[in-house]
N, CA, C and O of each residue as an XYZ file, in Angstrom:
932
protein
N      28.568    108.759    -38.026
C      29.892    109.252    -37.641
C      30.299    108.651    -36.296
O      29.508    108.636    -35.353
N      31.522    108.160    -36.213
C      31.997    107.541    -34.975
C      32.191    108.599    -33.901
O      32.541    109.742    -34.198
N      31.964    108.217    -32.662
C      32.198    109.106    -31.530
C      33.698    109.235    -31.287
O      34.465    108.323    -31.596
N      34.106    110.362    -30.737
C      35.507    110.530    -30.365
C      35.852    109.605    -29.202
O      36.891    108.946    -29.202
N      34.971    109.571    -28.224
C      35.134    108.713    -27.046
C      33.898    107.835    -26.921
O      32.768    108.319    -26.989
N      34.127    106.535    -26.738
C      33.003    105.628    -26.510
C      33.382    104.600    -25.457
O      34.248    103.753    -25.677
N      32.720    104.686    -24.311
C      32.863    103.690    -23.252
C      31.649    102.771    -23.301
O      30.507    103.231    -23.308
N      31.911    101.468    -23.333
C      30.820    100.497    -23.387
C      30.896     99.571    -22.180
O      31.752     98.689    -22.110
N      29.987     99.787    -21.230
C      29.858     98.897    -20.068
C      31.217     98.703    -19.376
O      31.695     97.579    -19.225
N      31.814     99.805    -18.969
C      33.161     99.796    -18.398
C      33.129     99.497    -16.897
O      32.365    100.092    -16.138
N      33.984     98.558    -16.501
C      34.209     98.254    -15.087
C      35.685     98.456    -14.773
O      36.558     98.080    -15.556
N      35.947     99.052    -13.624
C      37.301     99.061    -13.063
C      37.176     98.539    -11.648
O      36.621     99.197    -10.768
N      37.710     97.329    -11.445
C      37.520     96.627    -10.182
C      38.874     96.373     -9.531
O      39.789     95.828    -10.148
N      38.976     96.777     -8.286
C      40.190     96.515     -7.512
C      39.899     95.378     -6.537
O      38.904     95.395     -5.813
N      40.798     94.382     -6.536
C      40.607     93.224     -5.660
C      39.434     92.371     -6.092
O      38.666     91.888     -5.260
N      39.297     92.186     -7.410
C      38.142     91.459     -7.935
C      38.053     90.063     -7.335
O      39.040     89.329     -7.294
N      36.860     89.706     -6.870
C      36.629     88.396     -6.287
C      36.911     88.307     -4.810
O      36.569     87.307     -4.179
N      37.523     89.322     -4.240
C      37.819     89.335     -2.806
C      36.670     89.981     -2.035
O      35.824     90.672     -2.602
N      36.665     89.733     -0.725
C      35.656     90.369      0.108
C      35.773     91.884      0.069
O      34.786     92.608      0.197
N      37.001     92.342     -0.110
C      37.274     93.785     -0.105
C      37.177     94.403     -1.506
O      37.638     95.524     -1.718
N      36.579     93.679     -2.460
C      36.474     94.160     -3.840
C      35.861     95.563     -3.897
O      34.860     95.850     -3.240
N      36.489     96.425     -4.702
C      35.987     97.786     -4.898
C      35.704     97.997     -6.383
O      36.581     97.815     -7.227
N      34.488     98.376     -6.682
C      34.113     98.681     -8.063
C      34.175    100.197     -8.247
O      33.192    100.906     -8.037
N      35.352    100.672     -8.644
C      35.534    102.113     -8.825
C      34.701    102.625     -9.993
O      34.182    103.741     -9.953
N      34.575    101.799    -11.039
C      33.617    102.050    -12.121
C      32.780    100.791    -12.265
O      33.306     99.679    -12.298
N      31.471    100.982    -12.349
C      30.560     99.851    -12.255
C      29.551     99.882    -13.400
O      28.397    100.275    -13.228
N      30.032     99.447    -14.601
C      29.136     99.355    -15.745
C      28.808    100.697    -16.385
O      27.652    100.968    -16.710
N      29.825    101.536    -16.567
C      29.617    102.879    -17.122
C      29.675    102.845    -18.647
O      30.607    102.290    -19.230
N      28.676    103.439    -19.284
C      28.675    103.630    -20.737
C      28.526    105.116    -21.023
O      27.698    105.798    -20.419
N      29.338    105.611    -21.955
C      29.379    107.047    -22.212
C      29.938    107.297    -23.603
O      30.867    106.612    -24.033
N      29.379    108.272    -24.308
C      29.970    108.720    -25.572
C      30.217    110.229    -25.487
O      29.434    110.972    -24.895
N      31.311    110.654    -26.086
C      31.648    112.073    -26.192
C      32.052    112.337    -27.635
O      32.875    111.613    -28.196
N      31.477    113.370    -28.234
C      31.777    113.706    -29.620
C      32.805    114.831    -29.708
O      33.010    115.574    -28.749
N      33.437    114.944    -30.851
C      34.421    115.994    -31.072
C      33.789    117.364    -30.834
O      32.670    117.634    -31.269
N      34.526    118.215    -30.138
C      34.069    119.573    -29.902
C      33.174    119.761    -28.707
O      32.709    120.875    -28.466
N      32.911    118.711    -27.942
C      32.087    118.851    -26.746
C      32.915    119.395    -25.577
O      34.140    119.279    -25.551
N      32.212    119.988    -24.618
C      32.798    120.395    -23.341
C      31.988    119.674    -22.273
O      30.845    120.039    -21.998
N      32.590    118.643    -21.671
C      31.891    117.759    -20.744
C      32.530    117.842    -19.365
O      33.748    117.721    -19.232
N      31.716    118.047    -18.348
C      32.188    117.969    -16.967
C      31.793    116.614    -16.392
O      30.635    116.206    -16.484
N      32.756    115.926    -15.803
C      32.490    114.694    -15.060
C      32.566    115.069    -13.587
O      33.631    115.426    -13.084
N      31.443    114.988    -12.904
C      31.365    115.522    -11.541
C      30.932    114.444    -10.556
O      30.120    113.575    -10.874
N      31.490    114.522     -9.366
C      31.123    113.590     -8.306
C      31.955    113.858     -7.068
O      33.014    114.482     -7.133
N      31.460    113.378     -5.944
C      32.178    113.565     -4.694
C      33.310    112.542     -4.569
O      33.452    111.660     -5.416
N      34.104    112.664     -3.522
C      35.192    111.715     -3.273
C      34.632    110.297     -3.215
O      33.639    110.042     -2.533
N      35.271    109.380     -3.930
C      34.810    107.999     -3.961
C      33.750    107.707     -5.006
O      33.254    106.584     -5.096
N      33.399    108.715     -5.799
C      32.341    108.517     -6.803
C      32.825    107.750     -8.023
O      32.029    107.140     -8.737
N      34.157    107.781     -8.266
C      34.708    107.131     -9.453
C      35.218    108.098    -10.495
O      35.688    107.683    -11.555
N      35.130    109.412    -10.201
C      35.502    110.386    -11.228
C      36.997    110.364    -11.539
O      37.385    110.552    -12.692
N      37.840    110.139    -10.533
C      39.288    110.080    -10.795
C      39.637    108.833    -11.598
O      40.491    108.874    -12.483
N      38.976    107.732    -11.286
C      39.178    106.512    -12.066
C      38.704    106.710    -13.498
O      39.331    106.232    -14.443
N      37.597    107.415    -13.648
C      37.086    107.728    -14.989
C      38.119    108.530    -15.774
O      38.359    108.264    -16.952
N      38.733    109.520    -15.109
C      39.748    110.311    -15.798
C      40.924    109.440    -16.223
O      41.427    109.573    -17.338
N      41.365    108.549    -15.333
C      42.495    107.677    -15.659
C      42.186    106.769    -16.833
O      43.052    106.517    -17.671
N      40.968    106.278    -16.901
C      40.565    105.428    -18.030
C      40.461    106.257    -19.311
O      41.011    105.874    -20.344
N      39.765    107.380    -19.247
C      39.608    108.228    -20.427
C      40.958    108.724    -20.949
O      41.159    108.849    -22.157
N      41.880    109.005    -20.022
C      43.191    109.516    -20.407
C      44.204    108.453    -20.744
O      45.378    108.758    -20.953
N      43.763    107.182    -20.802
C      44.655    106.056    -21.114
C      45.787    105.933    -20.102
O      46.868    105.440    -20.424
N      45.531    106.385    -18.873
C      46.489    106.198    -17.788
C      46.253    104.868    -17.088
O      47.122    104.380    -16.365
N      45.074    104.282    -17.301
C      44.724    102.999    -16.709
C      43.800    102.265    -17.680
O      43.095    102.886    -18.475
N      43.816    100.958    -17.603
C      43.014    100.113    -18.496
C      41.846     99.528    -17.712
O      42.048     99.048    -16.596
N      40.632     99.552    -18.256
C      39.494     98.998    -17.528
C      39.609     97.491    -17.326
O      40.246     96.786    -18.108
N      38.978     97.019    -16.258
C      38.955     95.580    -15.977
C      38.111     94.839    -17.011
O      38.495     93.780    -17.509
N      36.966     95.413    -17.317
C      36.071     94.844    -18.325
C      35.413     95.973    -19.104
O      35.363     97.117    -18.654
N      34.911     95.621    -20.283
C      34.243     96.606    -21.120
C      35.150     97.103    -22.230
O      36.329     96.752    -22.283
N      34.605     97.910    -23.107
C      35.337     98.413    -24.274
C      35.475     99.927    -24.200
O      34.541    100.641    -23.836
N      36.673    100.396    -24.559
C      36.918    101.831    -24.677
C      37.475    102.099    -26.064
O      38.591    101.695    -26.391
N      36.680    102.786    -26.872
C      37.109    103.185    -28.213
C      37.450    104.671    -28.194
O      36.608    105.502    -27.853
N      38.666    104.996    -28.554
C      39.113    106.385    -28.646
C      39.357    106.691    -30.113
O      40.298    106.178    -30.719
N      38.508    107.523    -30.670
C      38.560    107.858    -32.094
C      38.582    106.587    -32.941
O      39.303    106.497    -33.935
N      37.777    105.608    -32.527
C      37.626    104.367    -33.265
C      38.626    103.283    -32.926
O      38.503    102.164    -33.424
N      39.626    103.580    -32.084
C      40.656    102.603    -31.718
C      40.322    101.959    -30.382
O      40.015    102.653    -29.413
N      40.380    100.634    -30.330
C      40.124     99.895    -29.088
C      41.348    100.011    -28.182
O      42.382     99.392    -28.433
N      41.215    100.807    -27.134
C      42.337    101.114    -26.247
C      42.880     99.857    -25.559
O      44.082     99.764    -25.311
N      42.022     98.909    -25.253
C      42.465     97.717    -24.504
C      43.395     96.832    -25.325
O      44.080     95.976    -24.766
N      43.429     97.023    -26.632
C      44.294     96.204    -27.482
C      45.659     96.836    -27.729
O      46.497     96.250    -28.413
N      45.891     98.030    -27.177
C      47.129     98.749    -27.455
C      48.257     98.341    -26.506
O      48.012     97.948    -25.366
N      49.479     98.441    -26.988
C      50.649     98.197    -26.153
C      50.920     99.418    -25.280
O      50.356    100.488    -25.506
N      51.788     99.252    -24.281
C      52.159    100.389    -23.425
C      52.754    101.522    -24.259
O      52.493    102.697    -24.003
N      53.549    101.160    -25.248
C      54.162    102.175    -26.105
C      53.104    102.942    -26.899
O      53.192    104.161    -27.049
N      52.111    102.223    -27.401
C      51.042    102.874    -28.164
C      50.180    103.754    -27.263
O      49.741    104.827    -27.675
N      49.940    103.302    -26.038
C      49.181    104.106    -25.085
C      49.938    105.391    -24.742
O      49.345    106.465    -24.639
N      51.244    105.265    -24.569
C      52.070    106.430    -24.284
C      52.003    107.435    -25.427
O      51.950    108.644    -25.199
N      52.007    106.933    -26.648
C      51.922    107.803    -27.817
C      50.590    108.561    -27.835
O      50.553    109.750    -28.150
N      49.501    107.871    -27.496
C      48.192    108.518    -27.444
C      48.181    109.615    -26.391
O      47.704    110.723    -26.638
N      48.717    109.294    -25.202
C      48.731    110.291    -24.123
C      49.534    111.526    -24.524
O      49.189    112.645    -24.146
N      50.592    111.322    -25.280
C      51.458    112.434    -25.655
C      50.936    113.212    -26.851
O      51.161    114.418    -26.948
N      50.252    112.549    -27.750
C      49.857    113.163    -29.016
C      48.408    113.637    -29.031
O      48.098    114.680    -29.607
N      47.520    112.872    -28.399
C      46.095    113.141    -28.550
C      45.446    113.814    -27.351
O      44.349    114.361    -27.463
N      46.128    113.776    -26.188
C      45.500    114.293    -24.968
C      46.443    115.282    -24.277
O      47.612    114.980    -24.041
N      45.922    116.453    -23.962
C      46.664    117.420    -23.161
C      46.132    117.395    -21.748
O      44.948    117.659    -21.536
N      46.971    117.084    -20.769
C      46.540    116.953    -19.379
C      46.829    118.224    -18.585
O      47.908    118.807    -18.692
N      45.845    118.642    -17.787
C      46.020    119.734    -16.835
C      45.609    119.195    -15.464
O      44.480    118.741    -15.283
N      46.536    119.248    -14.497
C      46.285    118.664    -13.179
C      46.173    119.758    -12.110
O      46.636    120.883    -12.300
N      45.555    119.404    -10.999
C      45.382    120.344     -9.895
C      46.726    120.829     -9.352
O      46.870    122.005     -9.018
N      47.698    119.944     -9.263
C      48.985    120.281     -8.652
C      50.050    120.658     -9.681
O      51.237    120.673     -9.357
N      49.651    120.957    -10.894
C      50.500    121.489    -11.968
C      51.487    120.459    -12.529
O      51.657    120.380    -13.745
N      52.146    119.663    -11.659
C      53.113    118.641    -12.106
C      54.234    119.226    -12.956
O      54.636    118.630    -13.955
N      54.733    120.380    -12.563
C      55.876    120.983    -13.246
C      57.170    120.481    -12.614
O      57.202    120.143    -11.430
N      58.229    120.435    -13.406
C      59.540    120.030    -12.898
C      60.259    121.277    -12.395
O      60.580    122.182    -13.165
N      60.505    121.303    -11.094
C      60.979    122.531    -10.453
C      62.371    122.964    -10.914
O      62.699    124.149    -10.856
N      63.180    122.028    -11.366
C      64.551    122.361    -11.769
C      64.628    122.906    -13.196
O      65.681    123.380    -13.623
N      63.521    122.841    -13.933
C      63.496    123.325    -15.312
C      62.866    124.709    -15.391
O      62.065    125.081    -14.534
N      63.224    125.458    -16.404
C      62.601    126.753    -16.641
C      61.188    126.548    -17.184
O      60.787    125.441    -17.541
N      60.456    127.649    -17.232
C      59.107    127.621    -17.811
C      59.155    127.076    -19.235
O      58.379    126.189    -19.589
N      60.050    127.596    -20.039
C      60.147    127.147    -21.429
C      60.476    125.662    -21.510
O      59.884    124.941    -22.314
N      61.404    125.202    -20.696
C      61.799    123.790    -20.723
C      60.652    122.890    -20.302
O      60.491    121.801    -20.852
N      59.848    123.325    -19.329
C      58.686    122.532    -18.918
C      57.691    122.380    -20.060
O      57.148    121.297    -20.277
N      57.455    123.464    -20.786
C      56.474    123.413    -21.882
C      57.013    122.597    -23.053
O      56.242    121.977    -23.785
N      58.317    122.594    -23.230
C      58.917    121.841    -24.338
C      58.914    120.330    -24.118
O      59.052    119.574    -25.080
N      58.761    119.874    -22.879
C      58.916    118.446    -22.579
C      58.088    117.521    -23.468
O      58.658    116.612    -24.072
N      56.766    117.710    -23.578
C      55.996    116.782    -24.429
C      56.415    116.834    -25.894
O      56.254    115.856    -26.623
N      56.953    117.977    -26.326
C      57.424    118.106    -27.700
C      58.711    117.313    -27.915
O      58.939    116.760    -28.991
N      59.545    117.266    -26.882
C      60.750    116.434    -26.954
C      60.353    114.968    -27.112
O      60.934    114.243    -27.921
N      59.355    114.535    -26.330
C      58.907    113.142    -26.407
C      58.341    112.803    -27.780
O      58.358    111.644    -28.193
N      57.840    113.812    -28.484
C      57.322    113.582    -29.838
C      58.430    113.585    -30.886
O      58.179    113.300    -32.056
N      59.652    113.906    -30.471
C      60.762    113.909    -31.410
C      60.829    115.148    -32.282
O      61.453    115.127    -33.343
N      60.188    116.236    -31.846
C      60.210    117.481    -32.615
C      61.557    118.171    -32.430
O      62.072    118.236    -31.314
N      62.123    118.680    -33.505
C      63.457    119.278    -33.422
C      63.452    120.547    -32.575
O      62.399    121.134    -32.327
N      64.638    120.962    -32.136
C      64.774    122.021    -31.142
C      64.152    123.334    -31.582
O      63.469    123.985    -30.792
N      64.376    123.737    -32.833
C      63.832    125.015    -33.299
C      62.316    125.006    -33.335
O      61.669    125.959    -32.901
N      61.749    123.917    -33.860
C      60.291    123.838    -33.974
C      59.631    123.746    -32.598
O      58.594    124.365    -32.361
N      60.230    122.979    -31.700
C      59.595    122.853    -30.388
C      59.685    124.167    -29.601
O      58.787    124.481    -28.820
N      60.757    124.929    -29.801
C      60.825    126.236    -29.150
C      59.722    127.150    -29.683
O      59.087    127.870    -28.914
N      59.496    127.123    -30.988
C      58.443    127.944    -31.584
C      57.068    127.553    -31.042
O      56.259    128.415    -30.698
N      56.813    126.247    -30.970
C      55.523    125.771    -30.479
C      55.334    126.118    -29.004
O      54.247    126.520    -28.589
N      56.404    125.958    -28.212
C      56.333    126.273    -26.787
C      56.107    127.768    -26.571
O      55.309    128.162    -25.720
N      56.803    128.591    -27.337
C      56.636    130.038    -27.210
C      55.223    130.461    -27.629
O      54.631    131.348    -27.014
N      54.692    129.831    -28.667
C      53.320    130.137    -29.095
C      52.330    129.823    -27.979
O      51.411    130.602    -27.722
N      52.517    128.685    -27.318
C      51.629    128.295    -26.223
C      51.770    129.247    -25.040
O      50.771    129.622    -24.427
N      52.983    129.637    -24.716
C      53.203    130.554    -23.596
C      52.636    131.940    -23.890
O      52.121    132.603    -22.989
N      52.724    132.374    -25.121
C      52.111    133.651    -25.499
C      50.596    133.593    -25.304
O      49.985    134.571    -24.875
N      50.002    132.460    -25.616
C      48.550    132.316    -25.484
C      48.096    132.455    -24.035
O      47.006    132.961    -23.769
N      48.942    131.999    -23.088
C      48.556    132.079    -21.675
C      49.171    133.302    -20.991
O      49.086    133.439    -19.771
N      49.790    134.188    -21.775
C      50.301    135.440    -21.236
C      51.590    135.341    -20.458
O      51.835    136.153    -19.566
N      52.424    134.359    -20.778
C      53.672    134.166    -20.024
C      54.909    134.195    -20.907
O      55.949    133.652    -20.532
N      54.814    134.815    -22.062
C      55.969    134.861    -22.963
C      57.150    135.596    -22.343
O      58.296    135.373    -22.733
N      56.876    136.469    -21.383
C      57.957    137.208    -20.748
C      58.561    136.518    -19.537
O      59.433    137.078    -18.873
N      58.103    135.304    -19.245
C      58.597    134.602    -18.045
C      59.288    133.278    -18.375
O      59.377    132.392    -17.525
N      59.771    133.148    -19.601
C      60.252    131.839    -20.073
C      61.469    131.328    -19.308
O      61.680    130.118    -19.233
N      62.276    132.229    -18.736
C      63.493    131.802    -18.041
C      63.274    131.590    -16.547
O      64.181    131.151    -15.840
N      62.072    131.900    -16.065
C      61.777    131.688    -14.654
C      61.575    130.197    -14.372
O      61.299    129.407    -15.274
N      61.720    129.844    -13.109
C      61.436    128.479    -12.669
C      60.122    128.490    -11.892
O      59.724    129.535    -11.378
N      59.443    127.351    -11.798
C      58.139    127.321    -11.137
C      58.151    127.916     -9.724
O      57.173    128.542     -9.316
N      59.238    127.729     -8.977
C      59.298    128.248     -7.607
C      59.291    129.773     -7.561
O      59.071    130.356     -6.499
N      59.526    130.415     -8.680
C      59.541    131.880     -8.739
C      58.197    132.446     -9.192
O      58.088    133.640     -9.473
N      57.176    131.594     -9.262
C      55.900    132.006     -9.819
C      54.766    131.708     -8.855
O      54.873    130.830     -7.999
N      53.677    132.455     -9.007
C      52.478    132.208     -8.205
C      51.787    130.926     -8.661
O      52.115    130.365     -9.706
N      50.819    130.471     -7.853
C      50.073    129.272     -8.229
C      49.344    129.442     -9.548
O      49.319    128.529    -10.374
N      48.745    130.622     -9.747
C      48.032    130.865    -10.997
C      48.948    130.851    -12.199
O      48.587    130.342    -13.260
N      50.145    131.414    -12.032
C      51.114    131.410    -13.135
C      51.587    129.985    -13.421
O      51.753    129.606    -14.580
N      51.804    129.198    -12.367
C      52.222    127.807    -12.581
C      51.142    127.020    -13.314
O      51.448    126.193    -14.172
N      49.886    127.276    -12.980
C      48.821    126.560    -13.682
C      48.763    126.990    -15.145
O      48.451    126.175    -16.014
N      49.057    128.248    -15.428
C      49.098    128.686    -16.821
C      50.256    128.032    -17.578
O      50.132    127.732    -18.765
N      51.379    127.812    -16.892
C      52.478    127.056    -17.514
C      51.994    125.646    -17.844
O      52.264    125.124    -18.925
N      51.275    125.038    -16.899
C      50.764    123.678    -17.120
C      49.784    123.647    -18.292
O      49.758    122.684    -19.057
N      48.983    124.698    -18.431
C      48.060    124.777    -19.569
C      48.847    124.910    -20.869
O      48.535    124.254    -21.863
N      49.873    125.766    -20.855
C      50.706    125.926    -22.057
C      51.336    124.602    -22.450
O      51.379    124.265    -23.633
N      51.824    123.851    -21.478
C      52.403    122.537    -21.760
C      51.355    121.601    -22.371
O      51.660    120.828    -23.279
N      50.119    121.678    -21.865
C      49.055    120.802    -22.366
C      48.670    121.121    -23.798
O      48.330    120.218    -24.561
N      48.719    122.404    -24.180
C      48.251    122.787    -25.519
C      49.379    122.902    -26.537
O      49.123    123.092    -27.726
N      50.632    122.787    -26.081
C      51.766    122.989    -26.995
C      51.781    121.986    -28.142
O      52.199    122.317    -29.252
N      51.330    120.769    -27.882
C      51.308    119.733    -28.911
C      50.048    119.812    -29.784
O      49.891    119.045    -30.735
N      49.149    120.757    -29.445
C      47.891    120.948    -30.171
C      47.057    119.663    -30.195
O      46.625    119.217    -31.259
N      46.835    119.072    -29.016
C      46.064    117.822    -28.963
C      44.582    118.090    -29.192
O      44.097    119.174    -28.866
N      43.861    117.131    -29.744
C      42.422    117.321    -29.961
C      41.602    117.272    -28.677
O      40.488    117.795    -28.631
N      42.155    116.636    -27.616
C      41.435    116.497    -26.345
C      42.223    117.190    -25.239
O      43.425    116.969    -25.089
N      41.533    118.033    -24.465
C      42.105    118.622    -23.255
C      41.399    117.988    -22.070
O      40.173    118.038    -21.978
N      42.167    117.388    -21.159
C      41.602    116.753    -19.977
C      42.103    117.480    -18.738
O      43.298    117.475    -18.444
N      41.181    118.104    -18.016
C      41.537    118.935    -16.871
C      40.988    118.310    -15.592
O      39.776    118.181    -15.423
N      41.892    117.926    -14.694
C      41.522    117.268    -13.440
C      41.591    118.281    -12.297
O      42.678    118.641    -11.844
N      40.429    118.735    -11.836
C      40.342    119.738    -10.757
C      41.322    120.893    -11.016
O      42.127    121.210    -10.141
N      41.275    121.518    -12.178
C      42.317    122.477    -12.543
C      42.317    123.760    -11.731
O      43.291    124.511    -11.759
N      41.221    124.021    -11.001
C      41.152    125.243    -10.195
C      41.281    124.959     -8.701
O      41.172    125.871     -7.882
N      41.512    123.701     -8.348
C      41.460    123.297     -6.939
C      42.476    123.985     -6.048
O      42.220    124.182     -4.860
N      43.637    124.360     -6.604
C      44.688    124.987     -5.790
C      44.755    126.492     -5.994
O      45.734    127.127     -5.602
N      43.713    127.074     -6.609
C      43.758    128.480     -6.999
C      42.693    129.293     -6.274
O      41.679    128.751     -5.833
N      42.932    130.604     -6.153
C      41.896    131.486     -5.628
C      40.799    131.630     -6.677
O      40.972    131.241     -7.833
N      39.668    132.196     -6.257
C      38.485    132.200     -7.123
C      38.705    132.999     -8.408
O      38.235    132.587     -9.469
N      39.405    134.125     -8.337
C      39.625    134.939     -9.531
C      40.500    134.195    -10.540
O      40.198    134.164    -11.733
N      41.594    133.595    -10.044
C      42.496    132.878    -10.941
C      41.824    131.624    -11.484
O      42.012    131.266    -12.647
N      41.043    130.960    -10.643
C      40.302    129.796    -11.104
C      39.331    130.137    -12.214
O      39.160    129.367    -13.160
N      38.697    131.285    -12.098
C      37.776    131.738    -13.146
C      38.526    131.959    -14.453
O      38.016    131.638    -15.526
N      39.737    132.508    -14.363
C      40.536    132.734    -15.573
C      40.870    131.408    -16.264
O      40.847    131.316    -17.492
N      41.180    130.386    -15.463
C      41.484    129.069    -16.030
C      40.260    128.495    -16.735
O      40.369    127.976    -17.846
N      39.101    128.586    -16.098
C      37.869    128.083    -16.717
C      37.537    128.861    -17.987
O      37.074    128.291    -18.976
N      37.776    130.153    -17.947
C      37.562    130.982    -19.127
C      38.430    130.520    -20.288
O      37.984    130.486    -21.435
N      39.667    130.166    -19.981
C      40.581    129.713    -21.027
C      40.136    128.365    -21.586
O      40.232    128.136    -22.791
N      39.653    127.472    -20.726
C      39.138    126.187    -21.197
C      37.949    126.401    -22.129
O      37.824    125.719    -23.146
N      37.088    127.338    -21.787
C      35.956    127.636    -22.659
C      36.433    128.179    -24.009
O      35.870    127.849    -25.053
N      37.465    129.006    -23.975
C      38.011    129.539    -25.219
C      38.570    128.420    -26.098
O      38.335    128.402    -27.306
N      39.308    127.488    -25.492
C      39.843    126.346    -26.235
C      38.705    125.544    -26.867
O      38.817    125.088    -28.004
N      37.615    125.377    -26.123
C      36.469    124.645    -26.644
C      35.833    125.384    -27.818
O      35.449    124.764    -28.810
N      35.721    126.703    -27.706
C      35.164    127.488    -28.813
C      36.012    127.338    -30.073
O      35.501    127.416    -31.190
N      37.317    127.121    -29.881
C      38.228    126.983    -31.022
C      38.256    125.562    -31.574
O      38.960    125.290    -32.546
N      37.495    124.653    -30.961
C      37.377    123.314    -31.520
C      37.909    122.181    -30.670
O      37.710    121.016    -31.013
N      38.583    122.487    -29.567
C      39.102    121.416    -28.706
C      37.958    120.725    -27.970
O      36.986    121.364    -27.567
N      38.087    119.429    -27.804
C      37.182    118.683    -26.933
C      37.734    118.790    -25.522
O      38.890    118.438    -25.283
N      36.928    119.270    -24.586
C      37.384    119.494    -23.215
C      36.621    118.566    -22.274
O      35.391    118.525    -22.287
N      37.363    117.826    -21.462
C      36.774    116.971    -20.429
C      37.279    117.484    -19.092
O      38.480    117.451    -18.823
N      36.372    117.955    -18.258
C      36.693    118.592    -16.988
C      36.254    117.689    -15.845
O      35.075    117.349    -15.744
N      37.185    117.297    -14.987
C      36.887    116.449    -13.831
C      36.809    117.347    -12.605
O      37.744    118.098    -12.325
N      35.696    117.276    -11.867
C      35.547    118.164    -10.713
C      34.571    117.584     -9.698
O      33.722    116.754    -10.026
N      34.714    118.047     -8.450
C      33.735    117.707     -7.414
C      32.770    118.864     -7.195
O      31.801    118.738     -6.446
N      33.038    120.002     -7.857
C      32.349    121.259     -7.594
C      31.235    121.488     -8.613
O      31.498    121.588     -9.812
N      29.993    121.572     -8.138
C      28.861    121.764     -9.049
C      28.930    123.102     -9.773
O      28.511    123.210    -10.926
N      29.460    124.124     -9.099
C      29.594    125.431     -9.729
C      30.545    125.401    -10.900
O      30.280    126.009    -11.937
N      31.667    124.687    -10.742
C      32.634    124.549    -11.832
C      32.048    123.695    -12.949
O      32.233    123.991    -14.129
N      31.344    122.637    -12.572
C      30.716    121.772    -13.577
C      29.709    122.548    -14.418
O      29.458    122.191    -15.569
N      29.130    123.610    -13.852
C      28.124    124.401    -14.569
C      28.718    125.204    -15.709
O      27.974    125.760    -16.517
N      30.067    125.282    -15.799
C      30.689    126.005    -16.908
C      30.788    125.150    -18.163
O      31.173    125.653    -19.219
N      30.448    123.865    -18.070
C      30.502    122.960    -19.217
C      29.134    122.868    -19.882
O      28.105    123.093    -19.245
N      29.138    122.536    -21.155
C      27.881    122.411    -21.899
C      27.117    121.133    -21.525
O      25.913    121.023    -21.753
N      27.834    120.190    -20.954
C      27.225    118.899    -20.626
C      27.790    118.418    -19.303
O      28.979    118.590    -19.037
N      26.955    117.822    -18.474
C      27.390    117.354    -17.153
C      27.074    115.868    -17.003
O      25.930    115.440    -17.162
N      28.111    115.093    -16.694
C      27.963    113.668    -16.408
C      28.255    113.489    -14.923
O      29.339    113.835    -14.454
N      27.290    112.950    -14.187
C      27.431    112.836    -12.735
C      27.624    111.367    -12.336
O      26.894    110.486    -12.790
N      28.619    111.126    -11.480
C      28.919    109.789    -10.991
C      28.642    109.685     -9.495
O      28.771    110.661     -8.755
N      28.259    108.487     -9.065
C      28.125    108.178     -7.642
C      28.339    106.683     -7.466
O      27.709    105.874     -8.147
N      29.223    106.321     -6.558
C      29.517    104.904     -6.277
C      29.867    104.124     -7.541
O      29.471    102.970     -7.703
N      30.622    104.776     -8.439
C      31.097    104.103     -9.636
C      30.090    103.999    -10.758
O      30.398    103.449    -11.816
N      28.888    104.517    -10.548
C      27.849    104.448    -11.571
C      27.532    105.846    -12.101
O      27.653    106.836    -11.379
N      27.127    105.913    -13.359
C      26.693    107.174    -13.945
C      25.221    107.365    -13.617
O      24.376    106.569    -14.026
N      24.916    108.435    -12.870
C      23.541    108.648    -12.419
C      22.856    109.792    -13.152
O      21.648    109.985    -13.015
N      23.628    110.557    -13.935
C      23.028    111.664    -14.671
C      23.907    112.019    -15.856
O      25.134    111.958    -15.772
N      23.277    112.387    -16.951
C      23.979    112.859    -18.146
C      23.057    113.872    -18.809
O      22.069    113.505    -19.446
N      23.392    115.153    -18.653
C      22.466    116.176    -19.140
C      23.204    117.307    -19.850
O      24.344    117.633    -19.517
N      22.532    117.896    -20.833
C      23.002    119.101    -21.486
C      22.672    120.297    -20.593
O      21.680    120.287    -19.865
N      23.523    121.333    -20.661
C      23.338    122.481    -19.788
C      23.358    123.776    -20.584
O      24.062    123.889    -21.588
N      22.586    124.745    -20.132
C      22.709    126.104    -20.629
C      23.883    126.740    -19.898
O      23.937    126.717    -18.668
N      24.818    127.304    -20.645
C      26.036    127.809    -20.050
C      26.146    129.313    -20.292
O      25.947    129.802    -21.404
N      26.470    130.026    -19.216
C      26.806    131.440    -19.350
C      28.291    131.538    -19.632
O      29.108    131.366    -18.728
N      28.652    131.818    -20.893
C      30.064    131.916    -21.246
C      30.665    133.161    -20.616
O      30.027    134.211    -20.543
N      31.891    133.023    -20.167
C      32.583    134.157    -19.552
C      32.851    135.223    -20.608
O      33.428    136.266    -20.299
């Protein structure tokens, strides 16, 4: 059976050939199967953000092969990459990335608009996602009228509204207090139990411990890949 994600000897090099060359990823190989919950952990400069950009098809590696569900990502056009990001991957970011001038409902509907889903269906899908995160009663509010935890839940609803097979969370608790951060991690675990593949990017070992598997990076290299016993919330 093919892996959902397969990185083969991946390099991401900035300023290649120059004295100032930076190898953000330096020969990384990794496989992730459907239904896994994987934490990619490392300190600043370890390569974890670059790894997220490559895995999320936000950036293309300098060398090496990236197969996503059997498709060679490096051979895709910008339009095809955009389609993958919109259809196959739900992104959750530390800073929420909500559009302040739009309502909660409009923010969650955005990726559905890009998919060409009609107005009635996208409203139903957006409302279903908002109900899941407990915000069905706040659909007309704008992000500035909400707490950080509520904004992150809007961002989660937006990520899951398209029902993508992969959820990619980049430091999703970084701007939250500990209680709200725990709720976000709990929800990611729930999504994983329901079959979503979850990739969690973090610098925090405690947060990484909530994943079933931990991949550790340092100086652009993968230095550890281990299965973990997890205490589910």
